[in-house]
C-alpha positions in Angstrom: 0.0 0.1 -0.1 1.5 3.3 -1.3 1.8 6.0 1.6 0.4 9.5 1.3 3.0 12.1 1.8 2.0 15.8 2.2 4.4 18.5 1.5 4.2 22.0 2.4 5.8 24.6 0.1 6.6 24.2 -3.7 9.9 26.0 -4.0 13.3 23.7 -4.7 13.1 21.6 -1.8 9.5 21.3 -2.1 9.7 20.3 -5.8 12.6 17.8 -5.4 10.7 16.0 -2.4 7.3 15.8 -4.5 9.4 14.3 -7.5 11.3 11.9 -5.0 8.1 10.7 -3.5 6.1 10.2 -6.7 9.0 8.3 -8.3 9.1 5.9 -5.5 5.1 5.4 -5.8 3.9 7.6 -3.1 0.8 9.6 -3.3 1.9 13.1 -3.2 -0.1 16.2 -1.8 1.6 19.6 -2.8 0.7 22.3 -0.9 1.5 25.9 -1.5 -0.2 29.5 -1.1 2.0 30.8 -4.2 2.5 29.2 -7.6 6.2 27.7 -7.7 7.3 30.2 -10.3 6.8 32.6 -7.4 9.0 30.8 -4.9 12.2 32.3 -3.5 14.2 29.6 -5.1 13.5 31.4 -8.5 15.5 34.3 -6.9 18.7 32.1 -6.6 21.1 34.0 -8.9 24.9 32.8 -8.3 25.1 29.0 -8.8 25.2 25.7 -7.3 28.3 23.9 -6.0 29.3 20.5 -7.2 32.9 19.3 -7.6 33.0 18.3 -11.1 36.8 19.5 -11.5 36.1 20.8 -15.2 38.6 23.4 -14.6 41.2 20.7 -13.9 42.3 21.9 -10.4 42.2 18.5 -8.7 38.9 19.5 -6.9 36.9 16.8 -5.4 33.7 16.0 -3.2 36.1 15.9 -0.2 37.5 19.3 -0.9 34.1 20.6 -1.2 33.2 18.9 2.1 36.1 20.4 4.0 35.3 23.9 2.9 31.7 23.8 3.8 32.5 22.3 7.4 35.2 25.0 7.7 32.7 27.7 6.5 30.2 26.1 9.0 32.8 26.9 11.8 32.2 23.0 12.9 28.2 23.3 13.6 27.3 21.5 10.3 26.3 17.7 10.7 29.5 16.2 8.9 27.7 13.1 7.9 25.2 15.1 6.4 27.4 17.4 4.8 29.4 14.3 3.2 26.3 13.1 1.8 25.5 16.3 0.2 29.1 16.9 -1.3 29.4 13.4 -2.5 25.8 13.6 -4.2 26.6 17.1 -5.7 28.0 15.9 -9.2 25.2 13.5 -10.0 22.8 15.8 -9.0 23.9 18.6 -11.4 24.2 16.0 -14.2 20.7 14.9 -13.4 19.6 18.5 -13.8 21.4 18.9 -17.2 19.2 16.0 -18.4 16.2 17.3 -17.1 16.9 20.4 -19.3 18.5 23.1 -17.2 20.5 25.4 -19.3 23.9 25.8 -17.4 26.8 27.6 -19.2 29.0 25.2 -20.8 32.9 25.3 -21.3 33.3 23.6 -24.5 31.1 21.2 -26.2 30.2 19.2 -22.8 31.8 20.4 -19.8 29.8 22.6 -17.2 31.3 26.0 -16.8 32.2 26.7 -13.3 33.3 29.8 -11.3 34.8 31.1 -8.3 32.6 31.6 -5.5 33.3 32.9 -1.5 35.0 30.6 1.0 36.3 28.3 -2.0 39.8 28.1 -3.6 38.3 25.8 -6.6 36.2 26.9 -9.4 33.2 24.5 -8.4 30.0 26.7 -8.8 28.0 25.6 -11.8 25.7 28.7 -13.0 23.1 29.6 -15.7 24.2 33.3 -16.3 23.2 35.1 -13.1 19.5 33.5 -13.1 20.6 29.6 -12.0 17.5 29.7 -9.8 15.5 30.4 -12.6 16.7 27.8 -15.0 16.9 24.8 -12.2 12.9 25.7 -10.8 12.0 25.8 -14.6 13.1 22.4 -15.2 12.1 21.2 -12.1 8.6 22.7 -12.2 7.9 21.3 -15.7 9.0 17.7 -14.0 6.6 17.9 -11.4 3.4 18.8 -13.7 4.3 15.8 -15.7 3.7 13.9 -12.5 0.6 15.9 -11.9 -0.7 14.7 -15.1 -0.3 11.1 -14.5 -2.0 11.7 -11.1 0.9 11.1 -9.1 1.1 14.6 -7.6 -2.1 16.2 -6.4 -1.4 20.0 -6.0 -3.3 22.3 -3.5 -2.6 25.9 -5.0 -3.6 29.1 -3.1 -3.6 27.1 0.2 -1.9 27.9 3.3 -0.6 25.6 6.3 -2.7 26.3 9.5 -1.5 23.6 11.9 -0.8 19.7 12.1 -3.0 16.7 12.7 -1.6 15.2 15.7 -1.9 11.9 17.5 0.4 12.1 20.5 3.5 12.5 19.3 2.7 11.3 15.8 1.9 13.6 12.8 -0.9 12.2 10.6 -1.5 15.2 8.4 -2.2 18.8 8.8 -4.8 21.5 8.3 -4.6 23.9 5.4 -6.8 26.9 4.3 -7.9 27.8 0.8 -7.0 31.3 0.7 -9.6 32.2 -2.0 -12.5 30.6 -0.5 -11.3 30.7 3.2 -12.3 27.0 3.5 -10.5 25.1 6.2 -9.4 21.6 4.9 -8.1 18.6 7.0 -5.5 16.6 5.0 -4.7 13.2 6.4 -1.5 11.8 5.7 1.3 9.0 6.5 4.0 11.9 6.6 4.3 15.4 6.0 7.5 17.6 4.9 8.0 21.1 5.6 9.7 23.0 2.9 8.6 26.6 3.5 11.7 28.8 3.4 13.4 30.8 5.9 12.1 33.2 8.7 12.0 36.4 6.7 8.7 37.7 7.9 10.7 38.3 11.5 12.4 41.2 9.8 10.7 41.8 6.9 13.3 43.9 5.1 15.5 41.2 3.6 16.8 40.1 0.0 14.2 37.0 0.4 10.7 36.5 -0.7 8.1 38.2 1.2 6.1 35.2 1.0 8.6 33.4 3.3 7.0 34.9 6.5 8.1 32.1 8.9 4.6 31.7 10.1 4.8 27.6 9.6 8.0 27.3 11.6 6.7 29.6 14.3 3.3 27.2 14.5 5.6 24.0 14.5 7.7 25.6 17.3 4.5 26.3 18.9 3.6 23.0 18.8 6.6 22.0 20.5 9.4 21.2 17.6 12.5 22.3 18.6 14.7 25.0 16.6 18.5 24.4 15.9 21.0 27.3 15.6 18.0 30.2 15.0 20.6 32.9 15.9 22.8 32.2 12.9 21.5 34.4 10.2 23.5 35.1 7.1 24.1 38.8 6.0 24.9 38.7 2.3 28.0 41.3 2.1 26.5 43.1 -1.1 23.0 44.3 -0.9 21.1 47.6 -2.0 18.0 49.0 -0.6 15.3 49.0 -3.1 11.6 49.9 -2.0 11.1 48.1 1.1 13.3 45.3 0.4 17.4 44.5 -0.2 18.3 44.1 -3.6 21.0 41.3 -4.0 24.1 42.1 -5.7 25.1 38.5 -6.4 28.3 37.2 -5.2 28.7 36.0 -8.8 29.8 39.4 -9.6 32.9 39.2 -7.1 33.6 35.6 -8.5 34.0 37.3 -12.0 36.3 39.9 -10.8 34.1 42.5 -9.0 36.1 44.4 -6.2 35.0 46.0 -3.1 36.7 49.5 -1.9 36.1 52.3 0.1 37.6 55.9 -0.3 40.6 56.6 2.2 42.9 59.4 2.0 41.2 60.4 -1.3 41.9 56.8 -2.9 40.1 53.6 -3.5 41.3 51.3 -0.7 40.4 47.8 -1.6 40.5 46.9 1.8 39.3 43.0 1.5 42.4 42.4 -1.0 44.9 44.3 1.7 43.6 42.4 4.8 42.9 38.9 3.2 45.5 38.7 0.2 44.6 35.1 -0.6 41.1 35.1 -1.1 40.4 39.1 -0.9 36.8 39.6 -2.1 35.9 36.1 -2.0 36.5 35.6 1.6 33.3 33.9 3.3 30.3 35.8 3.8 30.3 36.3 7.3 34.0 37.8 7.5 33.2 40.0 4.2 29.9 41.3 5.5 31.4 42.1 9.1 34.1 44.0 7.4 32.0 46.1 4.9 29.8 46.9 8.1 33.1 48.1 10.0 34.2 50.4 7.0 31.0 51.5 6.3 31.1 53.5 9.4 33.9 55.6 8.2 33.2 55.7 4.5 30.7 54.4 1.8 31.7 51.1 0.5 31.5 50.4 -3.3 31.1 47.2 -5.5 33.5 47.9 -8.3 32.5 45.6 -11.6 33.9 48.3 -14.3 36.9 45.9 -14.7 34.9 42.8 -15.8 35.0 42.3 -19.5 31.8 42.8 -21.6 32.1 39.3 -22.9 31.8 37.9 -19.0 29.0 40.4 -18.3 27.0 39.3 -21.5 27.6 35.7 -21.1 27.6 35.5 -17.3 26.2 38.2 -15.4 23.5 39.9 -18.0 20.7 39.2 -15.5 22.6 40.9 -12.8 23.6 43.9 -15.2 19.9 44.2 -16.4 18.7 44.4 -12.9 21.1 47.1 -11.6 20.3 49.3 -14.6 16.2 48.5 -14.1 16.0 48.7 -10.3 19.1 51.1 -9.5 19.6 53.2 -12.9 23.2 51.9 -12.5 25.3 50.5 -15.8 27.9 48.3 -13.9 30.1 48.5 -16.9 30.7 52.2 -16.2 30.1 53.1 -12.7 30.5 51.2 -9.1 27.5 50.4 -6.8 27.2 51.3 -3.5 26.8 48.1 -1.1 25.9 47.3 2.3 25.2 43.7 4.0 21.5 42.6 4.3 19.7 39.7 5.7 19.9 37.0 3.2 19.9 33.6 4.3 18.8 31.3 7.8 21.3 28.7 8.5 19.1 28.1 11.6 15.8 26.7 11.7 13.6 23.5 12.5 15.9 20.9 13.9 16.3 17.6 12.0 18.7 14.9 12.1 20.8 13.7 9.0 17.7 11.9 7.6 15.7 15.1 7.7 13.6 13.7 10.7 12.1 16.2 13.5 11.5 14.9 16.9 8.0 14.5 16.0 7.4 11.1 14.2 6.3 11.2 10.7 7.1 14.9 10.6 10.0 16.2 8.2 11.4 19.4 7.2 13.8 20.3 4.2 15.4 23.4 2.7 16.0 26.6 4.0 13.2 26.0 6.8 15.4 23.3 8.6 19.0 23.8 10.1 21.0 21.3 8.2 24.3 21.5 6.0 25.5 24.9 6.8 26.1 25.5 10.7 27.1 28.8 11.6 27.6 30.6 7.9 26.5 28.9 4.7 29.0 28.8 1.6 27.7 30.5 -1.5 26.2 27.9 -4.0 25.2 25.6 -1.0 21.5 26.6 -0.7 20.6 25.3 -4.0 22.4 22.1 -3.5 20.9 22.1 0.1 17.5 22.3 -0.9 17.9 20.0 -4.0 19.5 17.0 -2.1 17.7 17.4 1.4 14.2 17.5 -0.5 15.5 14.0 -2.1 16.6 12.8 1.7 13.5 13.9 3.2 11.1 12.1 0.6 13.2 9.0 1.1 13.1 9.0 4.7 9.4 9.5 4.7 8.8 6.7 2.3 11.1 4.1 3.8 10.3 5.2 7.7 7.0 6.8 8.3 4.8 4.8 10.4 1.5 3.8 9.1 -1.1 5.3 11.7 -4.8 5.6 11.9 -5.7 8.8 9.9 -8.5 9.2 11.8 -6.6 9.4 15.0 -6.0 13.2 15.8 -6.6 15.0 18.9 -8.5 18.2 19.0 -6.9 20.5 16.6 -5.5 23.8 18.4 -5.6 26.5 15.6 -2.6 29.0 16.0 -3.2 32.4 17.7 -2.9 35.7 15.2 -0.8 38.7 15.4 -1.7 42.2 14.6 0.0 43.9 11.4 1.2 46.9 14.2 2.8 44.2 16.1 4.4 42.4 13.3 5.9 45.9 12.2 6.9 46.2 15.8 8.8 42.6 15.7 10.5 43.6 12.5 11.9 46.6 13.7 13.2 45.1 17.2 14.8 42.3 15.1 16.7 44.3 12.9 17.6 46.3 15.6 18.8 43.6 17.7 20.0 41.0 15.4 22.1 43.1 13.1 25.8 42.1 11.8 27.4 42.4 15.4 25.2 42.0 18.4 25.6 42.4 22.3 23.8 41.5 25.4 22.2 44.8 26.1 20.7 45.2 22.7 19.5 41.5 22.9 18.1 41.8 26.5 16.1 45.5 25.4 14.7 43.3 22.4 13.6 40.4 24.5 11.8 42.7 27.1 10.1 44.3 23.9 9.2 41.0 22.2 7.6 39.3 25.1 4.9 41.9 25.5 3.7 41.0 21.6 1.1 38.2 21.0 1.0 35.5 18.3 3.4 32.9 16.9 5.7 35.2 15.0 6.8 37.0 18.1 7.3 33.5 20.1 9.6 32.7 17.0 11.3 36.1 17.5 11.8 35.3 21.1 13.4 31.7 20.8 16.0 33.6 18.0 16.7 36.4 20.6 17.2 33.9 23.2 19.4 31.7 21.1 21.6 34.7 20.4 21.7 35.7 24.1 22.6 32.3 25.4 25.7 31.8 22.7 28.2 33.8 24.6 30.8 33.8 22.0 31.4 34.7 18.4 31.0 31.9 15.6 30.3 32.4 12.1 27.4 34.9 11.4 26.7 35.1 15.1 29.2 38.0 16.4 28.9 39.2 20.0 31.1 42.4 20.7 30.7 41.3 24.2 32.4 38.1 23.3 34.7 38.4 20.4 36.2 35.1 20.5 35.2 32.0 19.7 34.8 29.3 22.6 35.0 25.3 21.6 34.9 24.4 25.1 31.5 25.6 25.7 30.0 26.5 22.3 31.2 24.1 19.6 27.6 22.9 20.0 24.0 23.0 18.1 22.1 25.8 20.1 18.6 24.1 20.5 15.1 26.1 21.5 12.2 24.2 22.8 8.8 26.0 23.7 7.0 23.4 26.3 3.6 25.5 26.1 4.6 27.8 28.8 8.0 29.1 28.2 11.3 28.8 25.9 14.2 26.5 26.9 17.7 26.9 25.6 20.3 24.2 25.7 23.3 23.1 23.8 23.9 19.7 22.3 26.8 18.0 20.8 27.3 18.1 17.0 27.2 14.5 15.6 30.5 12.8 15.1 31.5 11.8 11.7 31.5 8.2 10.9 
């Protein structure tokens, strides 16, 4: 008897899980509030990491693994990362067969570019629109499964809560956003793939539809969070309307240079301070350096030395965006940049097989804490979503226990927050969870947020308390009152749990490599 697997979210992780589950004979119910074409995965620009070694640099999945663990500052599960980096070459070749139009080097070699935190060229790309290209191919593949009846779409539906029988998940409750009808979906397993917690901050590079409300509801129900204080600030963003517009790391990978004016001259501060990798240092370090320099002088990204051939063949989307939204011709003038919230390394606690502590509940993609530890390598997000979706679906098919789908306790619907409170929450989170943090601002933030009601403030409180508890600096978490790393006490995963009354923070060891 085939299992029914419900997937919440239709971005890259959700589509990957849907394909894997359908190809293995499961009945798939794919729930999303927006079409896949509007998922945040479409916005990914720079590329997807894979050690194909098409540049004859003696690259390997083992080196990809080493760079990922180093960037993660030791907080990523080494067994999960090993699985991901080993699978990357096969996944990229699979994407090619699916129809993804990667830039090619020669007739049949995938072109690779440099990306931050990596000495080897291992980032496959499709101009500066890699996410759009991958999602287009994945959407078509899932539609074929829909046409054959293997995948049932629940478009314009939002997740409300889980159906639980004790500590066992047996489906979920969703709402039709057109009719406002509430629908109970029984299922043998639920995979959550709803993206990062951008709604906590409002002003990020991410999709406004990635509110974090699903993660907040799961946290309210007792699902723990891991490393939620680890929030990546992309080094190069520009204010654009009410959001931050991303200037892809691909620009620096192709020769873009950061500078500020000092004594009347252009000062290439990253190249001076970090001569080995220069402008391609890991994102946490580059963001902090820009943040520091910006207090004295405006910081620019200079792309004028990049050749017209490279811009036309590899960065055309980025050039068009800068002209359209910033009225800047990157061929002729630099762009003023500042760090902006971009990615959430932390999220729902899962193990190597993407299981949560609630039986039959899984999570994949940016909504869960997996693969990235304290800092994500650029190019690993698309890979983590694609691979993680596959792993979650495989685990759900093989391990989810068959339960009585009629067995569910009384459903407790989540409380709601007022728009005014969400705006207040956004401001507090932006003010307290910046590039650099300290105890006083965190305590003030906690005091303000604890007076707010609803699920998102509860989630925000978990993030703030996690940041307060980690009294060290590691990766994306930088405490000016604790500027050094403390491996003895904090080379561990931060875990936040809600018992229905209060939030508890603990630290658990990172799994040892097998």
